[in-house]
N, CA, C and O atoms as a Tinker XYZ file with bonds, in Angstrom:
   520  protein
     1  N    -23.747000   23.057000  -10.956000    73     2
     2  CA   -22.631000   23.713000  -10.315000    64     1     3
     3  C    -21.340000   23.568000  -11.150000    63     2     4     5
     4  O    -20.483000   24.452000  -11.131000    81     3
     5  N    -21.213000   22.459000  -11.871000    73     3     6
     6  CA   -19.999000   22.274000  -12.676000    64     5     7
     7  C    -20.307000   22.292000  -14.171000    63     6     8     9
     8  O    -19.436000   22.006000  -14.993000    81     7
     9  N    -21.534000   22.624000  -14.516000    73     7    10
    10  CA   -21.900000   22.736000  -15.926000    64     9    11
    11  C    -22.305000   21.438000  -16.597000    63    10    12    13
    12  O    -22.265000   21.333000  -17.823000    81    11
    13  N    -22.695000   20.449000  -15.806000    73    11    14
    14  CA   -23.143000   19.167000  -16.356000    64    13    15
    15  C    -24.533000   18.881000  -15.787000    63    14    16    17
    16  O    -24.697000   18.740000  -14.575000    81    15
    17  N    -25.526000   18.795000  -16.663000    73    15    18
    18  CA   -26.895000   18.578000  -16.181000    64    17    19
    19  C    -27.287000   17.097000  -16.167000    63    18    20    21
    20  O    -28.229000   16.720000  -15.470000    81    19
    21  N    -26.584000   16.258000  -16.920000    73    19    22
    22  CA   -26.888000   14.834000  -16.951000    64    21    23
    23  C    -26.369000   14.144000  -15.697000    63    22    24    25
    24  O    -25.459000   14.642000  -15.033000    81    23
    25  N    -26.953000   13.003000  -15.382000    73    23    26
    26  CA   -26.530000   12.238000  -14.228000    64    25    27
    27  C    -25.261000   11.437000  -14.477000    63    26    28    29
    28  O    -24.967000   11.032000  -15.602000    81    27
    29  N    -24.528000   11.224000  -13.411000    73    27    30
    30  CA   -23.269000   10.470000  -13.487000    64    29    31
    31  C    -23.499000    9.068000  -14.054000    63    30    32    33
    32  O    -22.749000    8.618000  -14.921000    81    31
    33  N    -24.527000    8.382000  -13.570000    73    31    34
    34  CA   -24.780000    7.016000  -14.025000    64    33    35
    35  C    -25.074000    6.974000  -15.513000    63    34    36    37
    36  O    -24.510000    6.150000  -16.233000    81    35
    37  N    -25.945000    7.847000  -15.981000    73    35    38
    38  CA   -26.261000    7.865000  -17.417000    64    37    39
    39  C    -25.013000    8.133000  -18.258000    63    38    40    41
    40  O    -24.809000    7.505000  -19.296000    81    39
    41  N    -24.191000    9.059000  -17.807000    73    39    42
    42  CA   -22.974000    9.382000  -18.553000    64    41    43
    43  C    -21.939000    8.268000  -18.491000    63    42    44    45
    44  O    -21.095000    8.160000  -19.381000    81    43
    45  N    -21.991000    7.439000  -17.452000    73    43    46
    46  CA   -21.019000    6.341000  -17.357000    64    45    47
    47  C    -21.220000    5.315000  -18.473000    63    46    48    49
    48  O    -20.313000    4.542000  -18.781000    81    47
    49  N    -22.402000    5.310000  -19.071000    73    47    50
    50  CA   -22.667000    4.454000  -20.233000    64    49    51
    51  C    -22.436000    5.275000  -21.496000    63    50    52    53
    52  O    -23.334000    5.430000  -22.324000    81    51
    53  N    -21.245000    5.786000  -21.629000    73    51    54
    54  CA   -20.894000    6.795000  -22.636000    64    53    55
    55  C    -20.758000    6.264000  -24.058000    63    54    56    57
    56  O    -20.814000    7.048000  -25.005000    81    55
    57  N    -20.584000    4.981000  -24.232000    73    55    58
    58  CA   -20.396000    4.363000  -25.555000    64    57    59
    59  C    -19.312000    5.075000  -26.366000    63    58    60    61
    60  O    -19.389000    5.185000  -27.590000    81    59
    61  N    -18.295000    5.557000  -25.636000    73    59    62
    62  CA   -17.141000    6.255000  -26.218000    64    61    63
    63  C    -17.513000    7.544000  -26.948000    63    62    64    65
    64  O    -16.765000    8.012000  -27.807000    81    63
    65  N    -18.664000    8.113000  -26.607000    73    63    66
    66  CA   -19.088000    9.398000  -27.166000    64    65    67
    67  C    -18.233000   10.501000  -26.538000    63    66    68    69
    68  O    -18.203000   10.641000  -25.315000    81    67
    69  N    -17.536000   11.285000  -27.371000    73    67    70
    70  CA   -16.589000   12.289000  -26.897000    64    69    71
    71  C    -17.244000   13.294000  -25.947000    63    70    72    73
    72  O    -16.656000   13.638000  -24.922000    81    71
    73  N    -18.432000   13.762000  -26.266000    73    71    74
    74  CA   -19.116000   14.750000  -25.428000    64    73    75
    75  C    -19.462000   14.169000  -24.060000    63    74    76    77
    76  O    -19.300000   14.840000  -23.041000    81    75
    77  N    -19.939000   12.919000  -24.034000    73    75    78
    78  CA   -20.256000   12.277000  -22.759000    64    77    79
    79  C    -18.991000   12.024000  -21.940000    63    78    80    81
    80  O    -18.996000   12.187000  -20.720000    81    79
    81  N    -17.917000   11.630000  -22.605000    73    79    82
    82  CA   -16.651000   11.394000  -21.905000    64    81    83
    83  C    -16.131000   12.680000  -21.265000    63    82    84    85
    84  O    -15.610000   12.653000  -20.149000    81    83
    85  N    -16.271000   13.804000  -21.967000    73    83    86
    86  CA   -15.836000   15.089000  -21.410000    64    85    87
    87  C    -16.666000   15.459000  -20.186000    63    86    88    89
    88  O    -16.138000   16.002000  -19.216000    81    87
    89  N    -17.974000   15.163000  -20.229000    73    87    90
    90  CA   -18.842000   15.475000  -19.096000    64    89    91
    91  C    -18.547000   14.583000  -17.898000    63    90    92    93
    92  O    -18.517000   15.056000  -16.762000    81    91
    93  N    -18.331000   13.310000  -18.144000    73    91    94
    94  CA   -18.040000   12.428000  -17.008000    64    93    95
    95  C    -16.668000   12.755000  -16.425000    63    94    96    97
    96  O    -16.453000   12.581000  -15.225000    81    95
    97  N    -15.749000   13.221000  -17.244000    73    95    98
    98  CA   -14.457000   13.670000  -16.731000    64    97    99
    99  C    -14.641000   14.861000  -15.791000    63    98   100   101
   100  O    -13.988000   14.937000  -14.751000    81    99
   101  N    -15.522000   15.783000  -16.151000    73    99   102
   102  CA   -15.810000   16.924000  -15.276000    64   101   103
   103  C    -16.371000   16.457000  -13.934000    63   102   104   105
   104  O    -15.958000   16.936000  -12.879000    81   103
   105  N    -17.305000   15.529000  -13.984000    73   103   106
   106  CA   -17.910000   15.020000  -12.751000    64   105   107
   107  C    -16.869000   14.304000  -11.903000    63   106   108   109
   108  O    -16.775000   14.549000  -10.700000    81   107
   109  N    -16.096000   13.431000  -12.511000    73   107   110
   110  CA   -15.082000   12.672000  -11.771000    64   109   111
   111  C    -14.019000   13.592000  -11.182000    63   110   112   113
   112  O    -13.550000   13.366000  -10.067000    81   111
   113  N    -13.640000   14.623000  -11.924000    73   111   114
   114  CA   -12.668000   15.598000  -11.423000    64   113   115
   115  C    -13.227000   16.318000  -10.205000    63   114   116   117
   116  O    -12.532000   16.499000   -9.206000    81   115
   117  N    -14.491000   16.729000  -10.295000    73   115   118
   118  CA   -15.141000   17.388000   -9.154000    64   117   119
   119  C    -15.164000   16.469000   -7.935000    63   118   120   121
   120  O    -14.853000   16.899000   -6.824000    81   119
   121  N    -15.532000   15.211000   -8.142000    73   119   122
   122  CA   -15.564000   14.270000   -7.022000    64   121   123
   123  C    -14.188000   14.120000   -6.376000    63   122   124   125
   124  O    -14.078000   14.111000   -5.150000    81   123
   125  N    -13.149000   14.005000   -7.182000    73   123   126
   126  CA   -11.801000   13.840000   -6.640000    64   125   127
   127  C    -11.333000   15.106000   -5.919000    63   126   128   129
   128  O    -10.640000   15.019000   -4.905000    81   127
   129  N    -11.702000   16.266000   -6.428000    73   127   130
   130  CA   -11.351000   17.514000   -5.745000    64   129   131
   131  C    -12.012000   17.573000   -4.372000    63   130   132   133
   132  O    -11.388000   17.991000   -3.397000    81   131
   133  N    -13.272000   17.155000   -4.294000    73   131   134
   134  CA   -13.984000   17.140000   -3.019000    64   133   135
   135  C    -13.360000   16.126000   -2.064000    63   134   136   137
   136  O    -13.231000   16.389000   -0.868000    81   135
   137  N    -12.978000   14.977000   -2.592000    73   135   138
   138  CA   -12.338000   13.959000   -1.769000    64   137   139
   139  C    -10.999000   14.478000   -1.231000    63   138   140   141
   140  O    -10.697000   14.305000   -0.050000    81   139
   141  N    -10.208000   15.107000   -2.084000    73   139   142
   142  CA    -8.917000   15.658000   -1.655000    64   141   143
   143  C     -9.116000   16.722000   -0.573000    63   142   144   145
   144  O     -8.345000   16.787000    0.384000    81   143
   145  N    -10.139000   17.548000   -0.725000    73   143   146
   146  CA   -10.450000   18.565000    0.274000    64   145   147
   147  C    -10.776000   17.894000    1.620000    63   146   148   149
   148  O    -10.269000   18.299000    2.666000    81   147
   149  N    -11.622000   16.873000    1.572000    73   147   150
   150  CA   -11.996000   16.140000    2.779000    64   149   151
   151  C    -10.777000   15.514000    3.452000    63   150   152   153
   152  O    -10.602000   15.648000    4.663000    81   151
   153  N     -9.941000   14.837000    2.682000    73   151   154
   154  CA    -8.744000   14.195000    3.237000    64   153   155
   155  C     -7.828000   15.246000    3.851000    63   154   156   157
   156  O     -7.249000   15.016000    4.913000    81   155
   157  N     -7.689000   16.396000    3.195000    73   155   158
   158  CA    -6.878000   17.479000    3.752000    64   157   159
   159  C     -7.386000   17.934000    5.107000    63   158   160   161
   160  O     -6.598000   18.177000    6.021000    81   159
   161  N     -8.705000   18.051000    5.241000    73   159   162
   162  CA    -9.304000   18.458000    6.512000    64   161   163
   163  C     -9.040000   17.417000    7.600000    63   162   164   165
   164  O     -8.698000   17.769000    8.729000    81   163
   165  N     -9.198000   16.134000    7.258000    73   163   166
   166  CA    -8.966000   15.060000    8.225000    64   165   167
   167  C     -7.489000   15.024000    8.625000    63   166   168   169
   168  O     -7.159000   14.777000    9.785000    81   167
   169  N     -6.614000   15.271000    7.666000    73   167   170
   170  CA    -5.173000   15.271000    7.946000    64   169   171
   171  C     -4.777000   16.452000    8.830000    63   170   172   173
   172  O     -3.839000   16.342000    9.620000    81   171
   173  N     -5.477000   17.575000    8.707000    73   171   174
   174  CA    -5.158000   18.767000    9.496000    64   173   175
   175  C     -5.644000   18.690000   10.939000    63   174   176   177
   176  O     -5.203000   19.480000   11.774000    81   175
   177  N     -6.534000   17.766000   11.249000    73   175   178
   178  CA    -7.049000   17.635000   12.616000    64   177   179
   179  C     -6.060000   16.858000   13.469000    63   178   180   181
   180  O     -5.837000   15.667000   13.248000    81   179
   181  N     -5.483000   17.521000   14.421000    73   179   182
   182  CA    -4.496000   16.894000   15.294000    64   181   183
   183  C     -5.186000   15.930000   16.250000    63   182   184   185
   184  O     -6.257000   16.221000   16.783000    81   183
   185  N     -4.552000   14.775000   16.458000    73   183   186
   186  CA    -5.071000   13.774000   17.389000    64   185   187
   187  C     -3.876000   13.051000   17.990000    63   186   188   189
   188  O     -3.132000   12.377000   17.278000    81   187
   189  N     -3.692000   13.188000   19.292000    73   187   190
   190  CA    -2.541000   12.568000   19.946000    64   189   191
   191  C     -1.246000   13.101000   19.369000    63   190   192   193
   192  O     -1.079000   14.311000   19.214000    81   191
   193  N     -0.328000   12.199000   19.051000    73   191   194
   194  CA     0.958000   12.594000   18.482000    64   193   195
   195  C      0.900000   12.769000   16.970000    63   194   196   197
   196  O      1.902000   13.127000   16.350000    81   195
   197  N     -0.258000   12.521000   16.374000    73   195   198
   198  CA    -0.370000   12.620000   14.918000    64   197   199
   199  C     -1.601000   13.402000   14.523000    63   198   200   201
   200  O     -1.900000   14.464000   15.068000    81   199
   201  N     -2.303000   12.843000   13.558000    73   199   202
   202  CA    -3.518000   13.490000   13.063000    64   201   203
   203  C     -4.643000   12.461000   12.992000    63   202   204   205
   204  O     -4.412000   11.259000   13.123000    81   203
   205  N     -5.842000   12.946000   12.785000    73   203   206
   206  CA    -6.997000   12.065000   12.716000    64   205   207
   207  C     -6.829000   11.012000   11.618000    63   206   208   209
   208  O     -7.241000    9.865000   11.794000    81   207
   209  N     -6.232000   11.390000   10.496000    73   207   210
   210  CA    -6.057000   10.457000    9.381000    64   209   211
   211  C     -5.228000    9.234000    9.785000    63   210   212   213
   212  O     -5.402000    8.147000    9.235000    81   211
   213  N     -4.324000    9.426000   10.756000    73   211   214
   214  CA    -3.518000    8.295000   11.235000    64   213   215
   215  C     -4.383000    7.189000   11.832000    63   214   216   217
   216  O     -3.985000    6.024000   11.839000    81   215
   217  N     -5.546000    7.545000   12.323000    73   215   218
   218  CA    -6.413000    6.582000   12.997000    64   217   219
   219  C     -7.651000    6.224000   12.186000    63   218   220   221
   220  O     -8.576000    5.598000   12.703000    81   219
   221  N     -7.670000    6.617000   10.919000    73   219   222
   222  CA    -8.819000    6.356000   10.044000    64   221   223
   223  C     -8.484000    5.336000    8.962000    63   222   224   225
   224  O     -7.321000    5.087000    8.645000    81   223
   225  N     -9.535000    4.764000    8.414000    73   223   226
   226  CA    -9.463000    3.962000    7.197000    64   225   227
   227  C    -10.583000    4.501000    6.315000    63   226   228   229
   228  O    -11.754000    4.191000    6.531000    81   227
   229  N    -10.226000    5.298000    5.335000    73   227   230
   230  CA   -11.218000    5.939000    4.479000    64   229   231
   231  C    -11.092000    5.338000    3.083000    63   230   232   233
   232  O    -10.056000    5.451000    2.429000    81   231
   233  N    -12.161000    4.706000    2.652000    73   231   234
   234  CA   -12.173000    4.010000    1.368000    64   233   235
   235  C    -12.976000    4.815000    0.356000    63   234   236   237
   236  O    -14.101000    5.231000    0.634000    81   235
   237  N    -12.398000    5.032000   -0.810000    73   235   238
   238  CA   -13.067000    5.751000   -1.886000    64   237   239
   239  C    -12.842000    4.958000   -3.164000    63   238   240   241
   240  O    -11.708000    4.595000   -3.477000    81   239
   241  N    -13.892000    4.693000   -3.889000    73   239   242
   242  CA   -13.701000    3.934000   -5.118000    64   241   243
   243  C    -14.991000    3.710000   -5.859000    63   242   244   245
   244  O    -15.976000    4.423000   -5.663000    81   243
   245  N    -14.973000    2.724000   -6.703000    73   243   246
   246  CA   -16.100000    2.425000   -7.570000    64   245   247
   247  C    -16.332000    0.925000   -7.607000    63   246   248   249
   248  O    -15.405000    0.134000   -7.436000    81   247
   249  N    -17.577000    0.548000   -7.831000    73   247   250
   250  CA   -17.917000   -0.857000   -7.987000    64   249   251
   251  C    -17.736000   -1.358000   -9.404000    63   250   252   253
   252  O    -17.909000   -2.545000   -9.679000    81   251
   253  N    -17.385000   -0.443000  -10.312000    73   251   254
   254  CA   -17.149000   -0.812000  -11.713000    64   253   255
   255  C    -15.785000   -0.304000  -12.150000    63   254   256   257
   256  O    -15.417000    0.835000  -11.860000    81   255
   257  N    -15.045000   -1.138000  -12.839000    73   255   258
   258  CA   -13.785000   -0.707000  -13.432000    64   257   259
   259  C    -14.032000    0.160000  -14.652000    63   258   260   261
   260  O    -13.266000    1.082000  -14.931000    81   259
   261  N    -15.096000   -0.131000  -15.377000    73   259   262
   262  CA   -15.517000    0.639000  -16.548000    64   261   263
   263  C    -17.040000    0.625000  -16.564000    63   262   264   265
   264  O    -17.654000   -0.393000  -16.883000    81   263
   265  N    -17.648000    1.756000  -16.220000    73   263   266
   266  CA   -19.101000    1.846000  -16.160000    64   265   267
   267  C    -19.768000    1.577000  -17.490000    63   266   268   269
   268  O    -20.910000    1.118000  -17.533000    81   267
   269  N    -19.069000    1.858000  -18.577000    73   267   270
   270  CA   -19.623000    1.633000  -19.908000    64   269   271
   271  C    -19.857000    0.142000  -20.165000    63   270   272   273
   272  O    -20.803000   -0.239000  -20.853000    81   271
   273  N    -18.979000   -0.693000  -19.600000    73   271   274
   274  CA   -19.085000   -2.141000  -19.806000    64   273   275
   275  C    -19.640000   -2.885000  -18.603000    63   274   276   277
   276  O    -19.889000   -4.088000  -18.676000    81   275
   277  N    -19.835000   -2.176000  -17.495000    73   275   278
   278  CA   -20.307000   -2.787000  -16.241000    64   277   279
   279  C    -19.395000   -3.907000  -15.771000    63   278   280   281
   280  O    -19.870000   -4.902000  -15.224000    81   279
   281  N    -18.107000   -3.762000  -15.973000    73   279   282
   282  CA   -17.196000   -4.804000  -15.504000    64   281   283
   283  C    -16.811000   -4.540000  -14.048000    63   282   284   285
   284  O    -16.856000   -3.402000  -13.579000    81   283
   285  N    -16.440000   -5.589000  -13.353000    73   283   286
   286  CA   -16.115000   -5.499000  -11.939000    64   285   287
   287  C    -14.669000   -5.900000  -11.675000    63   286   288   289
   288  O    -14.361000   -6.438000  -10.612000    81   287
   289  N    -13.793000   -5.650000  -12.617000    73   287   290
   290  CA   -12.384000   -5.931000  -12.407000    64   289   291
   291  C    -11.603000   -4.637000  -12.559000    63   290   292   293
   292  O    -12.107000   -3.650000  -13.096000    81   291
   293  N    -10.374000   -4.655000  -12.081000    73   291   294
   294  CA    -9.521000   -3.463000  -12.091000    64   293   295
   295  C    -10.244000   -2.274000  -11.473000    63   294   296   297
   296  O    -10.286000   -1.190000  -12.055000    81   295
   297  N    -10.809000   -2.485000  -10.292000    73   295   298
   298  CA   -11.572000   -1.435000   -9.625000    64   297   299
   299  C    -10.658000   -0.312000   -9.151000    63   298   300   301
   300  O     -9.621000   -0.561000   -8.535000    81   299
   301  N    -11.047000    0.916000   -9.439000    73   299   302
   302  CA   -10.279000    2.052000   -8.922000    64   301   303
   303  C    -10.658000    2.302000   -7.467000    63   302   304   305
   304  O    -11.763000    2.763000   -7.180000    81   303
   305  N     -9.750000    2.000000   -6.555000    73   303   306
   306  CA   -10.025000    2.112000   -5.125000    64   305   307
   307  C     -8.862000    2.828000   -4.445000    63   306   308   309
   308  O     -7.696000    2.508000   -4.676000    81   307
   309  N     -9.200000    3.802000   -3.606000    73   307   310
   310  CA    -8.209000    4.475000   -2.764000    64   309   311
   311  C     -8.515000    4.133000   -1.318000    63   310   312   313
   312  O     -9.667000    4.209000   -0.892000    81   311
   313  N     -7.509000    3.761000   -0.570000    73   311   314
   314  CA    -7.638000    3.523000    0.857000    64   313   315
   315  C     -6.696000    4.498000    1.535000    63   314   316   317
   316  O     -5.479000    4.425000    1.368000    81   315
   317  N     -7.267000    5.406000    2.295000    73   315   318
   318  CA    -6.491000    6.466000    2.934000    64   317   319
   319  C     -6.434000    6.235000    4.441000    63   318   320   321
   320  O     -7.361000    5.681000    5.033000    81   319
   321  N     -5.348000    6.660000    5.043000    73   319   322
   322  CA    -5.171000    6.571000    6.487000    64   321   323
   323  C     -4.282000    5.418000    6.892000    63   322   324   325
   324  O     -3.907000    4.571000    6.082000    81   323
   325  N     -3.957000    5.415000    8.174000    73   323   326
   326  CA    -3.088000    4.370000    8.718000    64   325   327
   327  C     -3.838000    3.362000    9.566000    63   326   328   329
   328  O     -3.237000    2.415000   10.073000    81   327
   329  N     -5.141000    3.549000    9.728000    73   327   330
   330  CA    -5.938000    2.584000   10.493000    64   329   331
   331  C     -5.370000    2.308000   11.867000    63   330   332   333
   332  O     -5.333000    1.159000   12.307000    81   331
   333  N     -4.924000    3.361000   12.556000    73   331   334
   334  CA    -4.354000    3.162000   13.890000    64   333   335
   335  C     -3.056000    2.385000   13.870000    63   334   336   337
   336  O     -2.713000    1.726000   14.852000    81   335
   337  N     -2.333000    2.452000   12.773000    73   335   338
   338  CA    -1.060000    1.746000   12.641000    64   337   339
   339  C     -1.183000    0.373000   12.009000    63   338   340   341
   340  O     -0.192000   -0.354000   11.926000    81   339
   341  N     -2.375000   -0.001000   11.560000    73   339   342
   342  CA    -2.572000   -1.328000   10.964000    64   341   343
   343  C     -2.444000   -1.320000    9.442000    63   342   344   345
   344  O     -2.500000   -2.373000    8.807000    81   343
   345  N     -2.271000   -0.132000    8.856000    73   343   346
   346  CA    -2.117000   -0.003000    7.405000    64   345   347
   347  C     -0.828000    0.737000    7.092000    63   346   348   349
   348  O     -0.411000    1.618000    7.844000    81   347
   349  N     -0.203000    0.380000    5.991000    73   347   350
   350  CA     0.973000    1.088000    5.503000    64   349   351
   351  C      0.552000    1.902000    4.285000    63   350   352   353
   352  O      0.296000    1.335000    3.223000    81   351
   353  N      0.478000    3.215000    4.425000    73   351   354
   354  CA     0.014000    4.058000    3.307000    64   353   355
   355  C      1.130000    4.375000    2.317000    63   354   356   357
   356  O      2.284000    3.985000    2.501000    81   355
   357  N      0.751000    5.095000    1.262000    73   355   358
   358  CA     1.731000    5.588000    0.304000    64   357   359
   359  C      2.204000    4.572000   -0.711000    63   358   360   361
   360  O      3.313000    4.684000   -1.232000    81   359
   361  N      1.373000    3.575000   -1.001000    73   359   362
   362  CA     1.773000    2.537000   -1.955000    64   361   363
   363  C      0.666000    2.311000   -2.975000    63   362   364   365
   364  O     -0.500000    2.620000   -2.729000    81   363
   365  N      1.048000    1.773000   -4.107000    73   363   366
   366  CA     0.090000    1.315000   -5.115000    64   365   367
   367  C      0.154000   -0.201000   -5.105000    63   366   368   369
   368  O      1.200000   -0.794000   -5.371000    81   367
   369  N     -0.968000   -0.819000   -4.797000    73   367   370
   370  CA    -1.006000   -2.278000   -4.721000    64   369   371
   371  C     -1.901000   -2.833000   -5.818000    63   370   372   373
   372  O     -2.926000   -2.242000   -6.158000    81   371
   373  N     -1.514000   -3.947000   -6.355000    73   371   374
   374  CA    -2.367000   -4.683000   -7.281000    64   373   375
   375  C     -2.526000   -6.093000   -6.731000    63   374   376   377
   376  O     -1.640000   -6.620000   -6.058000    81   375
   377  N     -3.659000   -6.685000   -7.029000    73   375   378
   378  CA    -3.958000   -8.015000   -6.525000    64   377   379
   379  C     -4.358000   -8.920000   -7.672000    63   378   380   381
   380  O     -4.720000   -8.463000   -8.756000    81   379
   381  N     -4.285000  -10.204000   -7.409000    73   379   382
   382  CA    -4.597000  -11.220000   -8.408000    64   381   383
   383  C     -5.975000  -10.952000   -9.021000    63   382   384   385
   384  O     -6.921000  -10.588000   -8.323000    81   383
   385  N     -6.064000  -11.138000  -10.318000    73   383   386
   386  CA    -7.342000  -11.001000  -11.008000    64   385   387
   387  C     -8.376000  -11.925000  -10.361000    63   386   388   389
   388  O     -8.050000  -13.028000   -9.922000    81   387
   389  N     -9.589000  -11.472000  -10.309000    73   387   390
   390  CA   -10.711000  -12.207000   -9.713000    64   389   391
   391  C    -10.705000  -12.157000   -8.188000    63   390   392   393
   392  O    -11.460000  -12.892000   -7.552000    81   391
   393  N     -9.861000  -11.296000   -7.577000    73   391   394
   394  CA    -9.905000  -11.134000   -6.126000    64   393   395
   395  C    -11.139000  -10.304000   -5.785000    63   394   396   397
   396  O    -11.262000   -9.173000   -6.255000    81   395
   397  N    -12.044000  -10.835000   -4.989000    73   395   398
   398  CA   -13.257000  -10.078000   -4.648000    64   397   399
   399  C    -12.944000   -8.835000   -3.811000    63   398   400   401
   400  O    -12.111000   -8.889000   -2.906000    81   399
   401  N    -13.603000   -7.728000   -4.110000    73   399   402
   402  CA   -13.437000   -6.507000   -3.318000    64   401   403
   403  C    -13.842000   -6.758000   -1.872000    63   402   404   405
   404  O    -13.363000   -6.077000   -0.965000    81   403
   405  N    -14.720000   -7.730000   -1.653000    73   403   406
   406  CA   -15.147000   -8.065000   -0.286000    64   405   407
   407  C    -13.994000   -8.605000    0.549000    63   406   408   409
   408  O    -14.078000   -8.588000    1.777000    81   407
   409  N    -12.913000   -9.086000   -0.077000    73   407   410
   410  CA   -11.724000   -9.485000    0.675000    64   409   411
   411  C    -11.113000   -8.267000    1.370000    63   410   412   413
   412  O    -10.626000   -8.363000    2.497000    81   411
   413  N    -11.144000   -7.126000    0.690000    73   411   414
   414  CA   -10.672000   -5.881000    1.298000    64   413   415
   415  C    -11.587000   -5.489000    2.451000    63   414   416   417
   416  O    -11.112000   -5.155000    3.537000    81   415
   417  N    -12.873000   -5.528000    2.224000    73   415   418
   418  CA   -13.823000   -5.163000    3.285000    64   417   419
   419  C    -13.634000   -6.049000    4.516000    63   418   420   421
   420  O    -13.690000   -5.563000    5.645000    81   419
   421  N    -13.412000   -7.330000    4.303000    73   419   422
   422  CA   -13.204000   -8.270000    5.402000    64   421   423
   423  C    -11.944000   -7.900000    6.195000    63   422   424   425
   424  O    -11.951000   -7.945000    7.425000    81   423
   425  N    -10.875000   -7.538000    5.499000    73   423   426
   426  CA    -9.636000   -7.138000    6.163000    64   425   427
   427  C     -9.836000   -5.856000    6.967000    63   426   428   429
   428  O     -9.281000   -5.718000    8.057000    81   427
   429  N    -10.622000   -4.919000    6.441000    73   427   430
   430  CA   -10.878000   -3.669000    7.163000    64   429   431
   431  C    -11.771000   -3.906000    8.369000    63   430   432   433
   432  O    -11.560000   -3.315000    9.428000    81   431
   433  N    -12.767000   -4.770000    8.212000    73   431   434
   434  CA   -13.626000   -5.109000    9.352000    64   433   435
   435  C    -12.807000   -5.674000   10.507000    63   434   436   437
   436  O    -13.023000   -5.314000   11.664000    81   435
   437  N    -11.871000   -6.555000   10.190000    73   435   438
   438  CA   -11.032000   -7.160000   11.226000    64   437   439
   439  C    -10.233000   -6.088000   11.962000    63   438   440   441
   440  O    -10.073000   -6.165000   13.180000    81   439
   441  N     -9.735000   -5.099000   11.242000    73   439   442
   442  CA    -8.970000   -4.023000   11.869000    64   441   443
   443  C     -9.834000   -3.173000   12.805000    63   442   444   445
   444  O     -9.312000   -2.497000   13.691000    81   443
   445  N    -11.144000   -3.208000   12.607000    73   443   446
   446  CA   -12.059000   -2.472000   13.473000    64   445   447
   447  C    -12.583000   -3.339000   14.612000    63   446   448   449
   448  O    -13.418000   -2.896000   15.401000    81   447
   449  N    -12.090000   -4.579000   14.697000    73   447   450
   450  CA   -12.502000   -5.467000   15.769000    64   449   451
   451  C    -13.740000   -6.292000   15.458000    63   450   452   453
   452  O    -14.255000   -6.986000   16.334000    81   451
   453  N    -14.221000   -6.227000   14.232000    73   451   454
   454  CA   -15.390000   -7.014000   13.828000    64   453   455
   455  C    -14.906000   -8.249000   13.078000    63   454   456   457
   456  O    -14.903000   -8.274000   11.847000    81   455
   457  N    -14.506000   -9.249000   13.808000    73   455   458
   458  CA   -13.970000  -10.474000   13.194000    64   457   459
   459  C    -15.106000  -11.300000   12.596000    63   458   460   461
   460  O    -16.091000  -11.621000   13.261000    81   459
   461  N    -14.931000  -11.629000   11.326000    73   459   462
   462  CA   -15.920000  -12.437000   10.607000    64   461   463
   463  C    -15.171000  -13.442000    9.748000    63   462   464   465
   464  O    -14.032000  -13.203000    9.345000    81   463
   465  N    -15.805000  -14.547000    9.475000    73   463   466
   466  CA   -15.215000  -15.567000    8.604000    64   465   467
   467  C    -15.362000  -15.174000    7.135000    63   466   468   469
   468  O    -14.504000  -15.494000    6.312000    81   467
   469  N    -16.448000  -14.481000    6.812000    73   467   470
   470  CA   -16.678000  -14.077000    5.421000    64   469   471
   471  C    -17.530000  -12.819000    5.403000    63   470   472   473
   472  O    -18.134000  -12.431000    6.403000    81   471
   473  N    -17.557000  -12.201000    4.238000    73   471   474
   474  CA   -18.381000  -11.015000    4.016000    64   473   475
   475  C    -18.697000  -10.970000    2.527000    63   474   476   477
   476  O    -17.787000  -10.978000    1.698000    81   475
   477  N    -19.972000  -10.923000    2.188000    73   475   478
   478  CA   -20.344000  -10.905000    0.769000    64   477   479
   479  C    -19.761000  -12.103000    0.049000    63   478   480   481
   480  O    -19.935000  -13.244000    0.476000    81   479
   481  N    -19.065000  -11.834000   -1.052000    73   479   482
   482  CA   -18.470000  -12.923000   -1.840000    64   481   483
   483  C    -16.989000  -13.136000   -1.527000    63   482   484   485
   484  O    -16.251000  -13.676000   -2.350000    81   483
   485  N    -16.553000  -12.710000   -0.333000    73   483   486
   486  CA   -15.136000  -12.862000    0.015000    64   485   487
   487  C    -14.737000  -14.341000    0.007000    63   486   488   489
   488  O    -15.551000  -15.235000    0.238000    81   487
   489  N    -13.451000  -14.554000   -0.267000    73   487   490
   490  CA   -12.902000  -15.905000   -0.168000    64   489   491
   491  C    -11.638000  -15.892000    0.692000    63   490   492   493
   492  O    -10.811000  -16.801000    0.622000    81   491
   493  N    -11.510000  -14.846000    1.500000    73   491   494
   494  CA   -10.374000  -14.683000    2.412000    64   493   495
   495  C    -10.119000  -13.214000    2.635000    63   494   496   497
   496  O    -10.663000  -12.367000    1.926000    81   495
   497  N     -9.283000  -12.903000    3.630000    73   495   498
   498  CA    -8.917000  -11.513000    3.893000    64   497   499
   499  C     -7.833000  -11.074000    2.910000    63   498   500   501
   500  O     -6.938000  -11.847000    2.567000    81   499
   501  N     -7.927000   -9.845000    2.472000    73   499   502
   502  CA    -6.890000   -9.282000    1.618000    64   501   503
   503  C     -5.631000   -9.074000    2.439000    63   502   504   505
   504  O     -5.657000   -8.381000    3.456000    81   503
   505  N     -4.543000   -9.663000    2.010000    73   503   506
   506  CA    -3.269000   -9.563000    2.711000    64   505   507
   507  C     -2.409000   -8.475000    2.066000    63   506   508   509
   508  O     -2.648000   -8.079000    0.925000    81   507
   509  N     -1.420000   -8.004000    2.797000    73   507   510
   510  CA    -0.455000   -7.055000    2.256000    64   509   511
   511  C     -0.813000   -5.589000    2.465000    63   510   512   513
   512  O     -0.211000   -4.709000    1.849000    81   511
   513  N     -1.796000   -5.318000    3.338000    73   511   514
   514  CA    -2.194000   -3.932000    3.579000    64   513   515
   515  C     -1.318000   -3.251000    4.639000    63   514   516   517
   516  O     -1.267000   -2.024000    4.717000    81   515
   517  N     -0.633000   -4.060000    5.449000    73   515   518
   518  CA     0.205000   -3.465000    6.496000    64   517   519
   519  C      1.667000   -3.759000    6.242000    63   518   520
   520  O      2.525000   -3.339000    7.019000    81   519
């Protein structure tokens, strides 16, 4: 559909090959366009005094910061919505190196009423989301 026949995973191991990088850029661009379309639809749905997005927590991201190296730091993650007023949107946040992504998951679980002491490799709830 977008002119790329190779799989996303195979291309993520691009070894800095220009042709593979161009193809993975096409795939990533397509994914982000689809995500933006989805978020637009959720934002357009009226709910109460606001919109559905006001009451959602939609997480989009990757488990690798660089698929070519399989590293798990500097993860590209988007968190959309206000989580029923428990999140402050419209910011770019960075966290201490070596902070487990599961700290974010633990914080989101708590906002949904699923209180847990830990989740995966978490070592605490991610603070500063609200």
